N, C-alpha and C positions, 0 to 999 in steps of 0.2 A: 469375577469381573462381569458385569452386565454390559453388553454392547447395545447401543441405540443408534440408529441411523436416521438422519434427517434427509428425506428424499425431496429433491427439488427438480421436478420435471420441467423441460424446456417449453416455454410458451413464447412464440414470436421472437425466438432467438435469445430472450432473456430467461430468467429463472423465477418461478413463483413457488414459495415455500408450502410444503404440505408436511405437517408435523406427524411424526410416527413414533409411538412408544416413548414419549417423553413428557414430563409434567409441563403444563403451560405456566406462563409467568404469573398469571393472575391467582395462582394457588399459593404463591410465596407469602410468608408472614413477615411482618415488620417488627422492628425492635430487637432486643437481645444483643448478642455479641456481633461484632463486625464480621461480614463474610470475607474470608481471606483468600485472595486469588494469587497464584504463583505465576511467574513469567521468567524467562531467561533473557528478556530484553534488558539492556544496560542503559542507564541514563547518566551521562557524564557531561561535565563542562570542561572544556579545554581551551587553550589559547587560540586554537583554530576555530572552535565552536563554543564560545563562552555563553551563548544564549539559547540552549537547546530547546527550551519550552516557549520561546516567543513565537506567536502565530506567524510573524513575518519571516521567521527563519525555519522552524521545524518542518521537516519533510521526510519522515520515515514512519513506518507503521507504529513503532513503539511510542514515540513522542506524540503522534497524532491521537493515539489511544488515550493519552492523558488529557489532551486538549478537548477531545470530543465529549468528555464527561463534564468539563468545566466552562469552556468558552462556547457560548451559543452562536449559532449561525441563523441567517434568515430562513434558509431551507434546511431540511434534514433528509437523509436517506431513510426510507420506511423500514418498518420492523422486518419485513421480508424483502421483497424486491419490487421493482417498478419505478415509476417516476418519483422524484423527490417531493416532499410535502412541506408545507409551511411549519416553521418552528418558532423562531423569534418573530417571524412575520405572521400576521393574521391572514394575509393573502398576497400572492405574487403572480404576475402573468406578463407575457408579451402583450404590448398594446398596439402593435403594428403588424402588418402582414409579412414583413421582411425579417423578423426576429432580430431587430436592432435596437429596440426600446423596451426595457424590462422594468416594470414598476412594482414596488412592494409597499405594503402598509403594515406597520408594526402593531403587535398586540397592545391593547390598552393596559396601562399600569405596569409595564415591563420594568424590572429593576435588576441592577447588578446585585451580587451577593452582599456587597457592602451596604446596600440600601439606596444607593444613588439611582435615579431614574435612567433608563436607556432611551435615548432619543435618536431621531434620524441623523442628527449631526454626529453622533457617536459611530453610527454605521459608516458614514462618509469618511470620518477620520480614520477608522480602522482599515478600510479598503485603500484609501489614498496613501496611508502610511506604508502598507505592504508594497505598493507600487513604487513609492518614493525610495524606500530603503533598498529594494531590489537586491536582496541578500544573495550570497554566494551559493546557497542551497538550491536556487532555481525555482523555489516554490511560487514566487510572484508571477511566473509564466502562466500559471493557471488563470490569472486575471488579465492577461495581456490583450484581450479583445475589448476591454473597457476603454472608452474614450474619456467620458466625463461622468461624474456622479453629482446628481442634483437632489436637493431636499426641498420639500414643501411642507412647512409646519414641522411639528415634532414627530410625526408618525409616518410620513411618506418619503420614500427614497426612489429615485428614478435613475436607472443606469442607461446611458447612451453608449452604444457599442460602435466600434470602428467598422465592424463587419458582422454579417449575420452569424449567430452562434446558437444553434438549437441546444447545445450542451450547457449553456450558461446556467440554467437552474441547478444542475448538478454541481457546478463549480462554486455556487453560493452555499453549498452544503459542506464544503471542505474547510478545515481549520484556518487556512490562510484568509478566509473571509469571516473569521470569527470576530464578534463584536467585543471590543475592549474599551475600558474606561480611560479617557485621556489623562485622568489624574494619576493613573498607574503606569502609563506607557508614554515615552517621549515620541514626538511625531517623526523624528528623523534619526533615531538611535535605537538599537536593539536593547531589550531588557535582559541583562545578564543574570545568570543564576537559575534558580528553580522556583521562583514565585510565579503563580498563575492566578489571575482574577478575571471573572466573567459573570455571566448570568445563566449559566447552564444548570443541569440537574444537581450538580454537586459543587461544594467548595473544596479546596485542595490544600493539603499540608504535606510537605516532603520531609522525611528523615534523611539527613545527608551525612555521609562519612567521607571526609576529604573532598573530592570533586565529583562524587557519585551519589545518586539516590539509592538508599538501601530498602526503603519502604515508603509508600505513599498512601495517605489516608484521604478517602473521598467521603465527605459528610453531606447528607441530603440538604439541599438548599430549599428551605421552606417557602421562599419567595419565587421559586421557579415557575414560569408560565411558558408552556411549550407543548410539543407534540407527543412527548413520551410520558408514560406512567412510571414513577419510581417505586420499585417494589421492596426497597430496603432502606434503612436509615444510615448505614455506614458500610463501606467496603474498603478493605486494606489490600493494596497491591504490593507484593514482596518480590524483589529481584533476586534470582539465584544465579550462581556461577555457571551451572550446567543443568542438563535435564535430569541427571542422576540425583543430584541434590534436591531438585524440585520433586522428583518422584518419591524420594525417601520421606519428604515432608508430608505429602498427601497420604502416604501409607501410615504415618504416625498420627495423622489427624491434626498436624500443625497448620495445614492449609485446607481449604474446602474445595478449591477449584484449581485445575492445572491447565494453562493455556500454552501458547507458543513459547519455546519450540520444544516439543517432545522429539526424541530421537526415533528413527524408524524401528530400531530394535525394541525400544521401550513401548512403542505403540503395539507392536506385535505381541509383546509379553502381556500388556494390559488386556489386549483383545482375547488372548488365550487363557488368561488367569481365572482364578476361582474366587477372587475377593468380591463378595456380594455387597460390600459396603461402598464400592466405587463404580460409577458408570462411565463408559467410554462412548462419546458421541462423535460420529464422523459425519461430515457434511461437505457438499461441493464447495470448492473455493476457486478464486481467480488468481491465486499466486502463480507467478512464473519465475523461472531462472534462465539466465542467459549469459553469454560472454559478450563483453563490450571491448571495443578497440579504440586506441588513440590512433586515428587514421593518418596522423602526421608523423608517427614514429617510424623510424627506418625499417624495423623488422616486419611491420605489417602495413606499410604505406601502399604497397602494391596490392591492388584488388585481388590479384591471382592468389596471393598467400592466404587471404581471408576466405576466398572461394574454395581453396584446397582444404582448409580446415572444415568448412561446411560439408565438403564432399567426403571427408574421412570420419567425422564423429558419428558414432553409433549410439543414437539416443536410446534405442530399445535395450541395448546391453547396459548402458549407464543406469537407466531407471530400474531395470531388473535386478542388478547387483546391489544397488544402494537403497532404493525406495520401495521396490516391490509394487504392490497394488496401491500404494499411497500416492503415486504420481503416474503421469502418462507422458509419452514423448510429445513434444510440441514443435511444429514446423512453421510457426509464425509468431510474431510478437503478440498477436491477438489470440486469446484462448479460444479453444474450439467451441465453447458453449455460448459465445457472444455473436450477435448479428454482425455480419461483415467479415467473419473469419475466413481465411483462405490458407490452404496448405502450400503456401508459395515455395517454401524451401524444399519440400518433398517433390513438388512439381518440377522444380529446376534440377535438383541433384539426385533424386531417386534414392536407392539404397547406397550405403557406404561403399566406396570403391577406391582402392589405392591406385589402380591404373588410371582412372579418370582424374584423380588428384594430381598424379604425376604429369599427366598431359597438360593440365592447366598451368603448372609451374614451368614446364619445359617451353611451352609456347610463349610464356612471358619472360623467358630468359632468366629465371630465378635459380640460383645455385643452391643445391640441397646438400646436406640437410639444413633447413632453416632453423636458426637458433633463436629461441624466445623463452620468456618466463611467463607463466600463468600465475597471476596473483589472486588470492582469495582472502576473505575475512574469516577469522577463527572463531568469532563469538557473536555473530549477528544473525546468521541464518541456520544455526543448529550445528550439532556436532558431526553430522554426516557430510558436511561440506568438504572436509579434508579428503575423505574417501572418494567423494565425487571427483575431485581434482586429480587424485592419483589415477583414477580410471581414464580421465581425459588425457592425462600425460602419457599413459601407456598406449592408448589408441593412436595418438599422434606419432609417438616414437616407434611403435611397431611397424609403421608404414615405411620407415627408413627415410621419409621425406622431411622429418622434423627432429630437432634436438631440443625438446622442451623440458624445462624444469618448473617446479612449482614453489611458491613461497606464500606463507600465511601471515596475516597481520591482524591485530585487534582493530575493531571498527573505528575507534577514536583516532587512529592514525591512518587506517585504510581509506576512509571516505575523503579526508582532506587531500591525501596524496593522489587519489584518483581524479579529484576535481582539478588539481594542479597539473594534470597530464603526466604524472611520474610513472605510470604503468602503461606498457604497450598493450597488454591483454589482461583483463581482470573479470572476475565473476561477480555478478550482481543479481539481486532479486527485485521483483516489483510486485507490490500490493496496490491495486488500483485505487485512485482517489475516488472514482465512481465507476459503476459497471457499464461502460460504453467503450466501443472499439477505439474511439478517438483518444481515450486516455491511455491506451497501450501504444500509441503511435506518436502523437504530438509531443509528449514529454521527452522523447528521445530524438525527434527529428526536426522540431520547430526551432525558431531562433531562441537563444537563451535557454537551451535544453537542460534538463535535469542532470545529465552526465557531464556537461561542459564539453561535449564532443566537438571536435573541429569539423566533423562531417557536415556538409550542407548541400542540399539539393533544392534548387530554386523552384522546380516544378512542384515538388511536394509542398514547400512552404507557401508559395504564392498562389498556387492553383488548387491542388488536390485537397489539402487540409481545409482551406476556406470553402471549397465546393462541398465537401462532405458535411460541414457544419451548417450549411444552409438548409439541410433536409431535416425537418421536424420528424418525419417518418423515417426512422433509421434504416429501414429496408431500402429506401431510395438512395441511401448513401453508400450502399454496398459496392457499386462500381468504382467510385473514387477510392474507397478503402482498399479494395483489391489491388488497384494500381499502385498504391503506396506499398503494400506488402510485397508485391512483385518486384518493385524497385529495391526494397531492402534485401530481398533474396539475391538480386543481381549484384548489388554493391557491398553487401555484408558489413555495414557499420556496427551491427550487433548480430549475434548468432543465438537464436532461441534454442533452449535445451529441453525443458519440461514444464508441465503444469501440474500443480499439486492439489490434493485434498487438504482439509483442515480438521483438526481434532481438538476436543475439549474433554478433559476427565474431571469428574466431580464426585464428591461423596453423596450418597443417595438421599440425604435430607435437603439437598439444594435443588430448588426448582428454577425453571426458566432457562436451563442450560442450553437447550436447543437454539435459543436466540441470543446466546452470549456473544456470538460472533455472527456478522453477516457475511455475504459472499466476498466483500472487499476486505475481509479480516478486520473490520471495525469492531472493537470491543464495546459491548453494550452492557455495562455493569448494572444499569437500572433494571434489567430484565431478571436479575438474580434475586431469589428469595430463599427463605429458610422454611422448610416444611416439616414433614414427619418421615423419619427413616424407616426402612424395612420393606 
């Protein structure tokens, strides 16, 4: 096993890529067999979520990784890091000093994969459709600063914002802002099933068994005009039941690339192995894990209960026993590598302390042990999730202050139940929509938040989030962002646990692997090519 590390040094709080010991994407060959990529992501359609791939509904890393290959956006996140760049647009910019008017001009001759022209009216239709449908996934909240969308001719689109939003270019790079054809999507109804049509780098076909995708084929769109260079003609994405099955497939040569989610034990084995036909690439990531609370639920309605949990949980022990060097303790919703990060939870609670937790509960008049259930998903964040929750349960119960049980659920039932408020405490992960601190705060704390959480803080929503978004220089937003993080540490509507690295394994004739994922865990299939092994 050859290990290759992508080193991303911090620059101005963000990350700029420096490639180390890995083939560049421009060395990849085209043609030949499809490059086969494995994943443990599951793509299912259910009665609660019948339209998993509709841009107006999809809001998880797996479905977004399908949409980013197929549905084009005005802006795109760059190959490495930095500000978003035009994709379907020829140019985009704020046209006022207050970051409230944003204008884009489409590339000339842009077409959907079907051959239909892409016009400014299609952009307006797509954005307004997502806002009109306002799906239960909460994804439309990314566009909630839009007031009106104006078109001028076939190629110009102007967004008038309700309030200043320096992060708006990033939001136009997310799949909810994907440009879709009105011929394929109704204006006020989600598109059920697994069909996807757009003007992105690839066209898409899904192999479906029952209500789930077993494999997806991405075929190069010869009419694509945009920011990326496509280094292959076809990629197949295969979904596996678990990391072991995926690992067996790459060992046998049935797949060429292995992505999320590999188990911690599997990564350690790959790293220490002697298979010179497979390379393991590790790179910084912005994935976080956290506990979320239904703050209206009787068991955790008291802030003191949530604070006591924050005081007891030993992140270092949790990370050390489950993930080792593959993760780091996290003391804020904002990862440590982003501008605006503050160790707010450590600043407030310090090291784990049963005595301090007991004092919190006693002063609030809470009878102990507090009985509660920690819910987790069995198939969405990797096989180590169960072990993680077993350790959390043990840490809480060993204090004598809690009587905690744990319960696992498949994602297709877990996510709808969480959104309906059926869990008092539950474990979630977050892969950012874009690499800015705002995207680790607003989705959880703003109106119509991603979690459907009843927690609401008017100072955060009306003052601090808008205040931070007015700052085009994100360093100047740090004060507002820190106040938000300090408030979260005080009220504990969510409890951050850890921040992880990300890994890709690939057979050694595959090039471009170092850029197969960006820091937001965006899958960039166009970077992959087939070279020469050895």
